[in-house]
N, CA, C, O and the ligand as a Tripos MOL2 file, in Angstrom:
@<TRIPOS>MOLECULE
protein
  317   315    80     0     0
PROTEIN
NO_CHARGES

@<TRIPOS>ATOM
      1 N          95.3720  124.7130  117.4660 N.3       1 MET1
      2 CA         95.0900  124.6230  119.0510 C.3       1 MET1
      3 C          94.9880  123.0840  119.3420 C.2       1 MET1
      4 O          94.5300  122.2690  118.5410 O.2       1 MET1
      5 N          95.4500  122.8070  120.5340 N.am      2 GLU2
      6 CA         95.4350  121.3400  120.8910 C.3       2 GLU2
      7 C          94.1270  120.9960  121.4060 C.2       2 GLU2
      8 O          93.3330  121.8550  121.7890 O.2       2 GLU2
      9 N          93.8530  119.5580  121.4230 N.am      3 LYS3
     10 CA         92.5950  119.1600  121.9430 C.3       3 LYS3
     11 C          92.5090  119.5260  123.4680 C.2       3 LYS3
     12 O          93.4860  119.5180  124.2180 O.2       3 LYS3
     13 N          91.2760  119.8350  123.8250 N.am      4 MET4
     14 CA         91.0640  120.2360  125.3150 C.3       4 MET4
     15 C          89.7900  119.4730  125.8280 C.2       4 MET4
     16 O          88.9220  119.0920  125.0430 O.2       4 MET4
     17 N          89.7250  119.2760  127.1270 N.am      5 CYS5
     18 CA         88.6260  118.7100  127.8400 C.3       5 CYS5
     19 C          88.6600  119.4120  129.1190 C.2       5 CYS5
     20 O          89.7220  119.7180  129.6610 O.2       5 CYS5
     21 N          87.4540  119.6840  129.6320 N.am      6 CYS6
     22 CA         87.2380  120.4690  130.8710 C.3       6 CYS6
     23 C          87.7360  119.5180  132.1030 C.2       6 CYS6
     24 O          87.2350  118.3970  132.1910 O.2       6 CYS6
     25 N          88.6350  119.9100  132.9820 N.am      7 PRO7
     26 CA         89.1000  118.9150  134.0300 C.3       7 PRO7
     27 C          88.1110  118.9150  135.0950 C.2       7 PRO7
     28 O          88.3370  118.1600  136.0410 O.2       7 PRO7
     29 N          86.9400  119.7000  135.1190 N.am      8 ASN8
     30 CA         85.9370  119.7590  136.1820 C.3       8 ASN8
     31 C          84.7540  118.7670  135.6850 C.2       8 ASN8
     32 O          84.5020  117.6960  136.2370 O.2       8 ASN8
     33 N          84.1450  119.2260  134.6870 N.am      9 CYS9
     34 CA         82.8300  118.3870  134.2670 C.3       9 CYS9
     35 C          83.2800  117.1860  133.3570 C.2       9 CYS9
     36 O          82.5430  116.2130  133.1960 O.2       9 CYS9
     37 N          84.5350  117.2910  132.7570 N.am     10 LYS10
     38 CA         84.9960  116.0900  131.9690 C.3      10 LYS10
     39 C          84.0790  115.7430  130.7180 C.2      10 LYS10
     40 O          84.3310  114.7540  130.0310 O.2      10 LYS10
     41 N          83.0910  116.5170  130.4640 N.am     11 THR11
     42 CA         82.2210  116.1830  129.2580 C.3      11 THR11
     43 C          82.4290  117.1750  128.2520 C.2      11 THR11
     44 O          82.1880  116.8170  127.0990 O.2      11 THR11
     45 N          82.8430  118.4030  128.4480 N.am     12 ASN12
     46 CA         82.8600  119.4240  127.4120 C.3      12 ASN12
     47 C          84.2380  119.3690  126.7170 C.2      12 ASN12
     48 O          85.2690  119.6020  127.3490 O.2      12 ASN12
     49 N          84.2380  119.0690  125.4600 N.am     13 LYS13
     50 CA         85.4070  119.0290  124.6300 C.3      13 LYS13
     51 C          85.3940  120.0550  123.4720 C.2      13 LYS13
     52 O          86.2930  120.0520  122.6310 O.2      13 LYS13
     53 N          84.3380  120.9570  123.4370 N.am     14 SER14
     54 CA         84.2220  121.8020  122.3560 C.3      14 SER14
     55 C          83.8920  123.2390  122.5250 C.2      14 SER14
     56 O          84.0900  124.0940  121.6620 O.2      14 SER14
     57 N          83.3250  123.4660  123.8140 N.am     15 ARG15
     58 CA         82.8870  124.9240  124.0460 C.3      15 ARG15
     59 C          83.6990  125.5540  125.1470 C.2      15 ARG15
     60 O          83.6610  125.1660  126.3150 O.2      15 ARG15
     61 N          84.4780  126.6090  124.6730 N.am     16 PHE16
     62 CA         85.4500  127.0940  125.5980 C.3      16 PHE16
     63 C          85.4410  128.6110  125.5130 C.2      16 PHE16
     64 O          85.0480  129.0800  124.4440 O.2      16 PHE16
     65 N          85.7690  129.3550  126.3620 N.am     17 TYR17
     66 CA         86.1980  130.7780  126.2890 C.3      17 TYR17
     67 C          87.7590  130.9470  126.5150 C.2      17 TYR17
     68 O          88.3280  130.4960  127.5090 O.2      17 TYR17
     69 N          88.3230  131.5600  125.6170 N.am     18 ILE18
     70 CA         89.8450  131.8510  125.6530 C.3      18 ILE18
     71 C          89.9370  133.2360  126.3110 C.2      18 ILE18
     72 O          89.4390  134.2350  125.7910 O.2      18 ILE18
     73 N          90.5730  133.2480  127.4360 N.am     19 ILE19
     74 CA         90.6940  134.5290  128.1990 C.3      19 ILE19
     75 C          92.0460  135.0190  127.8960 C.2      19 ILE19
     76 O          92.9930  134.3950  128.3760 O.2      19 ILE19
     77 N          92.2690  136.0680  127.1520 N.am     20 ASP20
     78 CA         93.5280  136.6120  126.8460 C.3      20 ASP20
     79 C          93.9310  137.3370  128.0870 C.2      20 ASP20
     80 O          93.1010  138.0360  128.6680 O.2      20 ASP20
     81 N          95.2220  137.2090  128.5550 N.am     21 GLN21
     82 CA         95.7690  137.8640  129.7010 C.3      21 GLN21
     83 C          96.3450  139.1120  129.2540 C.2      21 GLN21
     84 O          97.2940  139.0150  128.4760 O.2      21 GLN21
     85 N          95.9760  140.2080  129.5760 N.am     22 VAL22
     86 CA         96.5290  141.4600  129.1550 C.3      22 VAL22
     87 C          96.9760  142.2320  130.4750 C.2      22 VAL22
     88 O          96.2380  143.0800  130.9770 O.2      22 VAL22
     89 N          98.1710  141.9140  130.9970 N.am     23 PRO23
     90 CA         98.5830  142.5080  132.2650 C.3      23 PRO23
     91 C          98.9070  143.9470  132.0970 C.2      23 PRO23
     92 O          99.4730  144.4100  131.1070 O.2      23 PRO23
     93 N          98.4610  144.7080  133.2610 N.am     24 ARG24
     94 CA         98.7380  146.2040  133.2660 C.3      24 ARG24
     95 C          99.5610  146.2960  134.5290 C.2      24 ARG24
     96 O          99.1350  145.8280  135.5850 O.2      24 ARG24
     97 N         100.7220  146.8870  134.4360 N.am     25 ALA25
     98 CA        101.5640  147.1810  135.5020 C.3      25 ALA25
     99 C         101.0690  148.5020  136.1470 C.2      25 ALA25
    100 O         100.9510  149.5470  135.5070 O.2      25 ALA25
    101 N         100.7760  148.3620  137.5280 N.am     26 VAL26
    102 CA        100.3780  149.6390  138.2480 C.3      26 VAL26
    103 C         101.2090  149.7990  139.4390 C.2      26 VAL26
    104 O         101.8530  148.8740  139.9340 O.2      26 VAL26
    105 N         101.1810  150.9220  139.8600 N.am     27 LYS27
    106 CA        101.8320  151.3190  141.1980 C.3      27 LYS27
    107 C         100.9090  151.9170  142.0330 C.2      27 LYS27
    108 O         100.2130  152.8140  141.5560 O.2      27 LYS27
    109 N         100.7700  151.5960  143.1810 N.am     28 LEU28
    110 CA         99.7560  152.1900  144.2380 C.3      28 LEU28
    111 C         100.5310  153.1420  145.1690 C.2      28 LEU28
    112 O         101.5520  152.7900  145.7600 O.2      28 LEU28
    113 N          99.9560  154.4320  145.2670 N.am     29 SER29
    114 CA        100.4380  155.2520  146.2310 C.3      29 SER29
    115 C          99.3100  155.4400  147.3200 C.2      29 SER29
    116 O          98.1600  155.7860  147.0490 O.2      29 SER29
    117 N          99.7620  155.1800  148.5230 N.am     30 ASN30
    118 CA         98.7790  155.2220  149.6160 C.3      30 ASN30
    119 C          98.8140  156.4660  150.4150 C.2      30 ASN30
    120 O          99.7640  156.6710  151.1700 O.2      30 ASN30
    121 N          97.8440  157.3050  150.2990 N.am     31 ASP31
    122 CA         97.6680  158.4350  151.1130 C.3      31 ASP31
    123 C          96.9170  158.0710  152.3530 C.2      31 ASP31
    124 O          96.5110  156.9200  152.5150 O.2      31 ASP31
    125 N          96.7110  159.0640  153.2770 N.am     32 ILE32
    126 CA         95.9880  158.8340  154.3570 C.3      32 ILE32
    127 C          94.5250  158.3820  154.0970 C.2      32 ILE32
    128 O          94.0080  157.3950  154.6210 O.2      32 ILE32
    129 N          93.8760  159.2930  153.1540 N.am     33 GLU33
    130 CA         92.4710  159.1280  152.7580 C.3      33 GLU33
    131 C          92.2620  157.9630  151.7380 C.2      33 GLU33
    132 O          91.2900  157.2140  151.8300 O.2      33 GLU33
    133 N          93.1300  157.8490  150.8430 N.am     34 SER34
    134 CA         92.8350  156.9910  149.7270 C.3      34 SER34
    135 C          93.9580  156.3040  149.2240 C.2      34 SER34
    136 O          95.0680  156.5640  149.6860 O.2      34 SER34
    137 N          93.7980  155.3620  148.2340 N.am     35 THR35
    138 CA         94.8660  154.7740  147.5090 C.3      35 THR35
    139 C          94.7540  155.1100  145.9490 C.2      35 THR35
    140 O          93.7140  154.8830  145.3290 O.2      35 THR35
    141 N          95.8140  155.6300  145.3930 N.am     36 HIS36
    142 CA         95.8590  155.9130  143.8950 C.3      36 HIS36
    143 C          96.5740  154.8130  143.1340 C.2      36 HIS36
    144 O          97.6120  154.2650  143.5040 O.2      36 HIS36
    145 N          95.8860  154.5550  142.0130 N.am     37 GLU37
    146 CA         96.5240  153.5980  141.2240 C.3      37 GLU37
    147 C          97.1180  154.3900  139.8590 C.2      37 GLU37
    148 O          96.4940  155.2700  139.2680 O.2      37 GLU37
    149 N          98.3200  153.9440  139.5200 N.am     38 MET38
    150 CA         98.9280  154.6400  138.3790 C.3      38 MET38
    151 C          99.5520  153.5140  137.4450 C.2      38 MET38
    152 O         100.3750  152.7050  137.8740 O.2      38 MET38
    153 N          99.1170  153.5260  136.1990 N.am     39 THR39
    154 CA         99.6250  152.6400  135.2520 C.3      39 THR39
    155 C         101.0840  153.0240  135.0060 C.2      39 THR39
    156 O         101.3650  154.2170  134.8940 O.2      39 THR39
    157 N         102.0760  152.0370  134.9080 N.am     40 VAL40
    158 CA        103.4620  152.4090  134.6950 C.3      40 VAL40
    159 C         104.0510  151.4510  133.6530 C.2      40 VAL40
    160 O         103.5030  150.3790  133.3980 O.2      40 VAL40
    161 N         105.1410  151.8450  133.0770 N.am     41 ASP41
    162 CA        105.8870  150.9620  132.1690 C.3      41 ASP41
    163 C         106.9490  150.1770  133.0860 C.2      41 ASP41
    164 O         107.9830  150.6790  133.5270 O.2      41 ASP41
    165 N         106.5440  148.9490  133.2790 N.am     42 SER42
    166 CA        107.3930  148.1400  134.2640 C.3      42 SER42
    167 C         108.7620  147.8500  133.8090 C.2      42 SER42
    168 O         109.6250  147.5180  134.6210 O.2      42 SER42
    169 N         109.0170  147.9670  132.4710 N.am     43 GLU43
    170 CA        110.3470  147.6300  131.9470 C.3      43 GLU43
    171 C         111.3050  148.8600  132.3220 C.2      43 GLU43
    172 O         112.5280  148.7250  132.2780 O.2      43 GLU43
    173 N         110.7270  149.9980  132.6730 N.am     44 LYS44
    174 CA        111.5840  151.0670  133.0600 C.3      44 LYS44
    175 C         111.9430  151.1560  134.5840 C.2      44 LYS44
    176 O         112.7640  151.9350  135.0670 O.2      44 LYS44
    177 N         111.1820  150.2170  135.2720 N.am     45 ASP45
    178 CA        111.4130  150.2060  136.8470 C.3      45 ASP45
    179 C         112.2710  148.9560  137.1050 C.2      45 ASP45
    180 O         111.7670  147.8430  136.9570 O.2      45 ASP45
    181 N         113.6150  149.1100  137.5050 N.am     46 PRO46
    182 CA        114.4180  147.8300  137.7430 C.3      46 PRO46
    183 C         113.8690  147.0880  138.9010 C.2      46 PRO46
    184 O         114.3810  145.9850  139.0900 O.2      46 PRO46
    185 N         112.9190  147.4670  139.7280 N.am     47 PHE47
    186 CA        112.4710  146.6670  140.8620 C.3      47 PHE47
    187 C         111.1910  145.8440  140.4340 C.2      47 PHE47
    188 O         110.6410  145.0330  141.1800 O.2      47 PHE47
    189 N         110.7650  146.1510  139.1100 N.am     48 PHE48
    190 CA        109.5250  145.5790  138.6850 C.3      48 PHE48
    191 C         109.8850  144.2030  137.9430 C.2      48 PHE48
    192 O         110.5430  144.1800  136.9020 O.2      48 PHE48
    193 N         109.4330  143.1670  138.5230 N.am     49 ALA49
    194 CA        109.7420  141.8340  137.6500 C.3      49 ALA49
    195 C         108.7620  141.7470  136.5450 C.2      49 ALA49
    196 O         107.6180  142.1970  136.6100 O.2      49 ALA49
    197 N         109.2770  141.1460  135.5340 N.am     50 PRO50
    198 CA        108.2580  141.0880  134.3710 C.3      50 PRO50
    199 C         107.1850  140.1380  134.5790 C.2      50 PRO50
    200 O         107.3400  139.2070  135.3700 O.2      50 PRO50
    201 N         105.9960  140.3160  133.8670 N.am     51 TYR51
    202 CA        104.9070  139.4990  133.9200 C.3      51 TYR51
    203 C         105.2660  137.9790  133.6940 C.2      51 TYR51
    204 O         105.9440  137.6640  132.7170 O.2      51 TYR51
    205 N         104.8640  137.1390  134.4940 N.am     52 SER52
    206 CA        105.2420  135.6570  134.1650 C.3      52 SER52
    207 C         104.0200  134.6860  134.2880 C.2      52 SER52
    208 O         104.1220  133.4680  134.4380 O.2      52 SER52
    209 N         102.9360  135.3380  134.2110 N.am     53 GLY53
    210 CA        101.6570  134.4740  134.2340 C.3      53 GLY53
    211 C         101.4430  133.9190  132.8640 C.2      53 GLY53
    212 O         102.1860  134.1940  131.9220 O.2      53 GLY53
    213 N         100.3850  133.1120  132.7770 N.am     54 PRO54
    214 CA        100.1470  132.5040  131.3540 C.3      54 PRO54
    215 C          99.6460  133.5660  130.3840 C.2      54 PRO54
    216 O          99.1630  134.6330  130.7640 O.2      54 PRO54
    217 N          99.7890  133.2150  129.1150 N.am     55 GLU55
    218 CA         99.3970  134.0770  128.0640 C.3      55 GLU55
    219 C          97.8260  134.2200  127.9760 C.2      55 GLU55
    220 O          97.2590  135.2890  127.7540 O.2      55 GLU55
    221 N          97.2490  133.1130  128.1610 N.am     56 TYR56
    222 CA         95.6360  133.0400  128.2750 C.3      56 TYR56
    223 C          95.2930  131.9250  129.1470 C.2      56 TYR56
    224 O          96.0180  130.9590  129.3870 O.2      56 TYR56
    225 N          94.0330  132.1590  129.6350 N.am     57 ARG57
    226 CA         93.3610  131.1300  130.4750 C.3      57 ARG57
    227 C          92.1820  130.6860  129.7920 C.2      57 ARG57
    228 O          91.7200  131.3460  128.8620 O.2      57 ARG57
    229 N          91.6070  129.5070  130.2250 N.am     58 VAL58
    230 CA         90.4500  128.9280  129.5060 C.3      58 VAL58
    231 C          89.2420  128.7540  130.5540 C.2      58 VAL58
    232 O          89.4420  128.3170  131.6870 O.2      58 VAL58
    233 N          88.0300  129.1130  130.1060 N.am     59 GLN59
    234 CA         86.9150  128.9240  130.9430 C.3      59 GLN59
    235 C          86.0750  127.8450  130.0820 C.2      59 GLN59
    236 O          85.8710  127.9390  128.8720 O.2      59 GLN59
    237 N          85.6650  126.9000  130.8410 N.am     60 CYS60
    238 CA         84.7170  125.8560  130.2520 C.3      60 CYS60
    239 C          83.3020  126.5320  129.9010 C.2      60 CYS60
    240 O          82.7150  127.2170  130.7390 O.2      60 CYS60
    241 N          82.8200  126.3160  128.6930 N.am     61 GLY61
    242 CA         81.6290  126.8460  128.2440 C.3      61 GLY61
    243 C          80.3510  126.2130  128.9250 C.2      61 GLY61
    244 O          79.2360  126.7240  128.8180 O.2      61 GLY61
    245 N          80.5880  125.1500  129.5770 N.am     62 LEU62
    246 CA         79.4130  124.3350  130.1940 C.3      62 LEU62
    247 C          79.3780  124.6110  131.6690 C.2      62 LEU62
    248 O          78.3170  125.0210  132.1380 O.2      62 LEU62
    249 N          80.4540  124.4270  132.4870 N.am     63 CYS63
    250 CA         80.3840  124.5660  133.8970 C.3      63 CYS63
    251 C          81.0100  125.7260  134.4080 C.2      63 CYS63
    252 O          80.9140  125.9840  135.6070 O.2      63 CYS63
    253 N          81.7130  126.5380  133.5460 N.am     64 GLY64
    254 CA         82.3590  127.7820  134.0190 C.3      64 GLY64
    255 C          83.6740  127.7730  134.6830 C.2      64 GLY64
    256 O          84.1970  128.8180  135.0720 O.2      64 GLY64
    257 N          84.2770  126.4900  134.8350 N.am     65 THR65
    258 CA         85.5770  126.3920  135.4740 C.3      65 THR65
    259 C          86.5250  127.1590  134.7380 C.2      65 THR65
    260 O          86.4820  127.1410  133.5080 O.2      65 THR65
    261 N          87.4190  127.8630  135.3780 N.am     66 ILE66
    262 CA         88.5320  128.6970  134.7710 C.3      66 ILE66
    263 C          89.8600  128.0030  135.2710 C.2      66 ILE66
    264 O          90.0550  127.8130  136.4710 O.2      66 ILE66
    265 N          90.6990  127.6610  134.3660 N.am     67 GLU67
    266 CA         92.0150  127.0480  134.5780 C.3      67 GLU67
    267 C          93.0150  127.5190  133.6160 C.2      67 GLU67
    268 O          92.6200  128.1660  132.6460 O.2      67 GLU67
    269 N          94.2890  127.2660  133.7700 N.am     68 ASN68
    270 CA         95.3530  127.4530  132.8280 C.3      68 ASN68
    271 C          95.0880  126.3280  131.7010 C.2      68 ASN68
    272 O          94.6130  125.2310  131.9960 O.2      68 ASN68
    273 N          95.4320  126.6920  130.3950 N.am     69 PRO69
    274 CA         95.1650  125.8120  129.3060 C.3      69 PRO69
    275 C          95.7820  124.3890  129.5230 C.2      69 PRO69
    276 O          95.1910  123.3850  129.1270 O.2      69 PRO69
    277 N          96.9000  124.3390  130.1180 N.am     70 GLU70
    278 CA         97.6400  122.9400  130.4450 C.3      70 GLU70
    279 C          96.6780  122.0240  130.9930 C.2      70 GLU70
    280 O          96.6460  120.8580  130.6000 O.2      70 GLU70
    281 N          95.7920  122.5130  131.9790 N.am     71 GLN71
    282 CA         94.9110  121.6200  132.7480 C.3      71 GLN71
    283 C          93.7610  120.9640  131.7460 C.2      71 GLN71
    284 O          93.3440  119.8150  131.8860 O.2      71 GLN71
    285 N          93.3360  121.8390  130.7580 N.am     72 PHE72
    286 CA         92.3180  121.3590  129.8210 C.3      72 PHE72
    287 C          93.0790  120.3130  128.8200 C.2      72 PHE72
    288 O          92.5090  119.3030  128.4050 O.2      72 PHE72
    289 N          94.2910  120.6200  128.5070 N.am     73 ILE73
    290 CA         94.9990  119.7210  127.5470 C.3      73 ILE73
    291 C          95.4090  118.4320  128.1720 C.2      73 ILE73
    292 O          95.3150  117.3690  127.5590 O.2      73 ILE73
    293 N          95.8750  118.5210  129.4190 N.am     74 LYS74
    294 CA         96.1260  117.1960  130.2050 C.3      74 LYS74
    295 C          94.8500  116.3480  130.3560 C.2      74 LYS74
    296 O          94.9150  115.1220  130.2670 O.2      74 LYS74
    297 N          93.7370  116.9670  130.5740 N.am     75 THR75
    298 CA         92.5180  116.1820  130.7800 C.3      75 THR75
    299 C          92.1710  115.5460  129.4890 C.2      75 THR75
    300 O          91.7720  114.3820  129.5000 O.2      75 THR75
    301 N          92.2930  116.2490  128.2950 N.am     76 ALA76
    302 CA         91.9910  115.6950  127.0110 C.3      76 ALA76
    303 C          92.8680  114.5040  126.6710 C.2      76 ALA76
    304 O          92.4310  113.5430  126.0380 O.2      76 ALA76
    305 N          94.1280  114.5940  127.1130 N.am     77 ASN77
    306 CA         95.1490  113.5610  126.8720 C.3      77 ASN77
    307 C          94.9170  112.2390  127.7000 C.2      77 ASN77
    308 O          95.3440  111.1400  127.3440 O.2      77 ASN77
    309 N          94.1890  112.4770  128.8490 N.am     78 LEU78
    310 CA         93.9000  111.2630  129.6550 C.3      78 LEU78
    311 C          92.8100  110.4150  129.1360 C.2      78 LEU78
    312 O          92.7560  109.2150  129.4060 O.2      78 LEU78
    313 N          91.8640  111.0670  128.3330 N.am     79 ASN79
    314 CA         90.7520  110.1780  127.8730 C.3      79 ASN79
    315 C          91.0980  109.5170  126.5290 C.2      79 ASN79
    316 O          90.2980  108.7490  125.9940 O.2      79 ASN79
    317 ZN         83.3700  122.0550  132.5250 Zn       80 ZN80
@<TRIPOS>BOND
     1     1     2 1
     2     2     3 1
     3     3     4 2
     4     3     5 am
     5     5     6 1
     6     6     7 1
     7     7     8 2
     8     7     9 am
     9     9    10 1
    10    10    11 1
    11    11    12 2
    12    11    13 am
    13    13    14 1
    14    14    15 1
    15    15    16 2
    16    15    17 am
    17    17    18 1
    18    18    19 1
    19    19    20 2
    20    19    21 am
    21    21    22 1
    22    22    23 1
    23    23    24 2
    24    23    25 am
    25    25    26 1
    26    26    27 1
    27    27    28 2
    28    27    29 am
    29    29    30 1
    30    30    31 1
    31    31    32 2
    32    31    33 am
    33    33    34 1
    34    34    35 1
    35    35    36 2
    36    35    37 am
    37    37    38 1
    38    38    39 1
    39    39    40 2
    40    39    41 am
    41    41    42 1
    42    42    43 1
    43    43    44 2
    44    43    45 am
    45    45    46 1
    46    46    47 1
    47    47    48 2
    48    47    49 am
    49    49    50 1
    50    50    51 1
    51    51    52 2
    52    51    53 am
    53    53    54 1
    54    54    55 1
    55    55    56 2
    56    55    57 am
    57    57    58 1
    58    58    59 1
    59    59    60 2
    60    59    61 am
    61    61    62 1
    62    62    63 1
    63    63    64 2
    64    63    65 am
    65    65    66 1
    66    66    67 1
    67    67    68 2
    68    67    69 am
    69    69    70 1
    70    70    71 1
    71    71    72 2
    72    71    73 am
    73    73    74 1
    74    74    75 1
    75    75    76 2
    76    75    77 am
    77    77    78 1
    78    78    79 1
    79    79    80 2
    80    79    81 am
    81    81    82 1
    82    82    83 1
    83    83    84 2
    84    83    85 am
    85    85    86 1
    86    86    87 1
    87    87    88 2
    88    87    89 am
    89    89    90 1
    90    90    91 1
    91    91    92 2
    92    91    93 am
    93    93    94 1
    94    94    95 1
    95    95    96 2
    96    95    97 am
    97    97    98 1
    98    98    99 1
    99    99   100 2
   100    99   101 am
   101   101   102 1
   102   102   103 1
   103   103   104 2
   104   103   105 am
   105   105   106 1
   106   106   107 1
   107   107   108 2
   108   107   109 am
   109   109   110 1
   110   110   111 1
   111   111   112 2
   112   111   113 am
   113   113   114 1
   114   114   115 1
   115   115   116 2
   116   115   117 am
   117   117   118 1
   118   118   119 1
   119   119   120 2
   120   119   121 am
   121   121   122 1
   122   122   123 1
   123   123   124 2
   124   123   125 am
   125   125   126 1
   126   126   127 1
   127   127   128 2
   128   127   129 am
   129   129   130 1
   130   130   131 1
   131   131   132 2
   132   131   133 am
   133   133   134 1
   134   134   135 1
   135   135   136 2
   136   135   137 am
   137   137   138 1
   138   138   139 1
   139   139   140 2
   140   139   141 am
   141   141   142 1
   142   142   143 1
   143   143   144 2
   144   143   145 am
   145   145   146 1
   146   146   147 1
   147   147   148 2
   148   147   149 am
   149   149   150 1
   150   150   151 1
   151   151   152 2
   152   151   153 am
   153   153   154 1
   154   154   155 1
   155   155   156 2
   156   155   157 am
   157   157   158 1
   158   158   159 1
   159   159   160 2
   160   159   161 am
   161   161   162 1
   162   162   163 1
   163   163   164 2
   164   163   165 am
   165   165   166 1
   166   166   167 1
   167   167   168 2
   168   167   169 am
   169   169   170 1
   170   170   171 1
   171   171   172 2
   172   171   173 am
   173   173   174 1
   174   174   175 1
   175   175   176 2
   176   175   177 am
   177   177   178 1
   178   178   179 1
   179   179   180 2
   180   179   181 am
   181   181   182 1
   182   182   183 1
   183   183   184 2
   184   183   185 am
   185   185   186 1
   186   186   187 1
   187   187   188 2
   188   187   189 am
   189   189   190 1
   190   190   191 1
   191   191   192 2
   192   191   193 am
   193   193   194 1
   194   194   195 1
   195   195   196 2
   196   195   197 am
   197   197   198 1
   198   198   199 1
   199   199   200 2
   200   199   201 am
   201   201   202 1
   202   202   203 1
   203   203   204 2
   204   203   205 am
   205   205   206 1
   206   206   207 1
   207   207   208 2
   208   207   209 am
   209   209   210 1
   210   210   211 1
   211   211   212 2
   212   211   213 am
   213   213   214 1
   214   214   215 1
   215   215   216 2
   216   215   217 am
   217   217   218 1
   218   218   219 1
   219   219   220 2
   220   219   221 am
   221   221   222 1
   222   222   223 1
   223   223   224 2
   224   223   225 am
   225   225   226 1
   226   226   227 1
   227   227   228 2
   228   227   229 am
   229   229   230 1
   230   230   231 1
   231   231   232 2
   232   231   233 am
   233   233   234 1
   234   234   235 1
   235   235   236 2
   236   235   237 am
   237   237   238 1
   238   238   239 1
   239   239   240 2
   240   239   241 am
   241   241   242 1
   242   242   243 1
   243   243   244 2
   244   243   245 am
   245   245   246 1
   246   246   247 1
   247   247   248 2
   248   247   249 am
   249   249   250 1
   250   250   251 1
   251   251   252 2
   252   251   253 am
   253   253   254 1
   254   254   255 1
   255   255   256 2
   256   255   257 am
   257   257   258 1
   258   258   259 1
   259   259   260 2
   260   259   261 am
   261   261   262 1
   262   262   263 1
   263   263   264 2
   264   263   265 am
   265   265   266 1
   266   266   267 1
   267   267   268 2
   268   267   269 am
   269   269   270 1
   270   270   271 1
   271   271   272 2
   272   271   273 am
   273   273   274 1
   274   274   275 1
   275   275   276 2
   276   275   277 am
   277   277   278 1
   278   278   279 1
   279   279   280 2
   280   279   281 am
   281   281   282 1
   282   282   283 1
   283   283   284 2
   284   283   285 am
   285   285   286 1
   286   286   287 1
   287   287   288 2
   288   287   289 am
   289   289   290 1
   290   290   291 1
   291   291   292 2
   292   291   293 am
   293   293   294 1
   294   294   295 1
   295   295   296 2
   296   295   297 am
   297   297   298 1
   298   298   299 1
   299   299   300 2
   300   299   301 am
   301   301   302 1
   302   302   303 1
   303   303   304 2
   304   303   305 am
   305   305   306 1
   306   306   307 1
   307   307   308 2
   308   307   309 am
   309   309   310 1
   310   310   311 1
   311   311   312 2
   312   311   313 am
   313   313   314 1
   314   314   315 1
   315   315   316 2
@<TRIPOS>SUBSTRUCTURE
     1 MET1         2 RESIDUE 1 A MET
     2 GLU2         6 RESIDUE 1 A GLU
     3 LYS3        10 RESIDUE 1 A LYS
     4 MET4        14 RESIDUE 1 A MET
     5 CYS5        18 RESIDUE 1 A CYS
     6 CYS6        22 RESIDUE 1 A CYS
     7 PRO7        26 RESIDUE 1 A PRO
     8 ASN8        30 RESIDUE 1 A ASN
     9 CYS9        34 RESIDUE 1 A CYS
    10 LYS10       38 RESIDUE 1 A LYS
    11 THR11       42 RESIDUE 1 A THR
    12 ASN12       46 RESIDUE 1 A ASN
    13 LYS13       50 RESIDUE 1 A LYS
    14 SER14       54 RESIDUE 1 A SER
    15 ARG15       58 RESIDUE 1 A ARG
    16 PHE16       62 RESIDUE 1 A PHE
    17 TYR17       66 RESIDUE 1 A TYR
    18 ILE18       70 RESIDUE 1 A ILE
    19 ILE19       74 RESIDUE 1 A ILE
    20 ASP20       78 RESIDUE 1 A ASP
    21 GLN21       82 RESIDUE 1 A GLN
    22 VAL22       86 RESIDUE 1 A VAL
    23 PRO23       90 RESIDUE 1 A PRO
    24 ARG24       94 RESIDUE 1 A ARG
    25 ALA25       98 RESIDUE 1 A ALA
    26 VAL26      102 RESIDUE 1 A VAL
    27 LYS27      106 RESIDUE 1 A LYS
    28 LEU28      110 RESIDUE 1 A LEU
    29 SER29      114 RESIDUE 1 A SER
    30 ASN30      118 RESIDUE 1 A ASN
    31 ASP31      122 RESIDUE 1 A ASP
    32 ILE32      126 RESIDUE 1 A ILE
    33 GLU33      130 RESIDUE 1 A GLU
    34 SER34      134 RESIDUE 1 A SER
    35 THR35      138 RESIDUE 1 A THR
    36 HIS36      142 RESIDUE 1 A HIS
    37 GLU37      146 RESIDUE 1 A GLU
    38 MET38      150 RESIDUE 1 A MET
    39 THR39      154 RESIDUE 1 A THR
    40 VAL40      158 RESIDUE 1 A VAL
    41 ASP41      162 RESIDUE 1 A ASP
    42 SER42      166 RESIDUE 1 A SER
    43 GLU43      170 RESIDUE 1 A GLU
    44 LYS44      174 RESIDUE 1 A LYS
    45 ASP45      178 RESIDUE 1 A ASP
    46 PRO46      182 RESIDUE 1 A PRO
    47 PHE47      186 RESIDUE 1 A PHE
    48 PHE48      190 RESIDUE 1 A PHE
    49 ALA49      194 RESIDUE 1 A ALA
    50 PRO50      198 RESIDUE 1 A PRO
    51 TYR51      202 RESIDUE 1 A TYR
    52 SER52      206 RESIDUE 1 A SER
    53 GLY53      210 RESIDUE 1 A GLY
    54 PRO54      214 RESIDUE 1 A PRO
    55 GLU55      218 RESIDUE 1 A GLU
    56 TYR56      222 RESIDUE 1 A TYR
    57 ARG57      226 RESIDUE 1 A ARG
    58 VAL58      230 RESIDUE 1 A VAL
    59 GLN59      234 RESIDUE 1 A GLN
    60 CYS60      238 RESIDUE 1 A CYS
    61 GLY61      242 RESIDUE 1 A GLY
    62 LEU62      246 RESIDUE 1 A LEU
    63 CYS63      250 RESIDUE 1 A CYS
    64 GLY64      254 RESIDUE 1 A GLY
    65 THR65      258 RESIDUE 1 A THR
    66 ILE66      262 RESIDUE 1 A ILE
    67 GLU67      266 RESIDUE 1 A GLU
    68 ASN68      270 RESIDUE 1 A ASN
    69 PRO69      274 RESIDUE 1 A PRO
    70 GLU70      278 RESIDUE 1 A GLU
    71 GLN71      282 RESIDUE 1 A GLN
    72 PHE72      286 RESIDUE 1 A PHE
    73 ILE73      290 RESIDUE 1 A ILE
    74 LYS74      294 RESIDUE 1 A LYS
    75 THR75      298 RESIDUE 1 A THR
    76 ALA76      302 RESIDUE 1 A ALA
    77 ASN77      306 RESIDUE 1 A ASN
    78 LEU78      310 RESIDUE 1 A LEU
    79 ASN79      314 RESIDUE 1 A ASN
    80 ZN80       317 GROUP 0 **** ****
């Protein structure tokens, strides 16, 4: 893992939460009374674009800021 530093508090270089992104594709069907959520296989739906978000996000263990890992790595390389 690369060196990281919190882009917000700028003091934390050691305590982080790694938040794994586990995307779940859902389809919503809207009835008059309510909305139903159904988990689907997005690869079988030609109109469903693949997930393109980050593999994981990072939370600072001191101030609680959540950002993509690039922000933490960039801040570490500035100092
Ligand atoms: Zn912080």
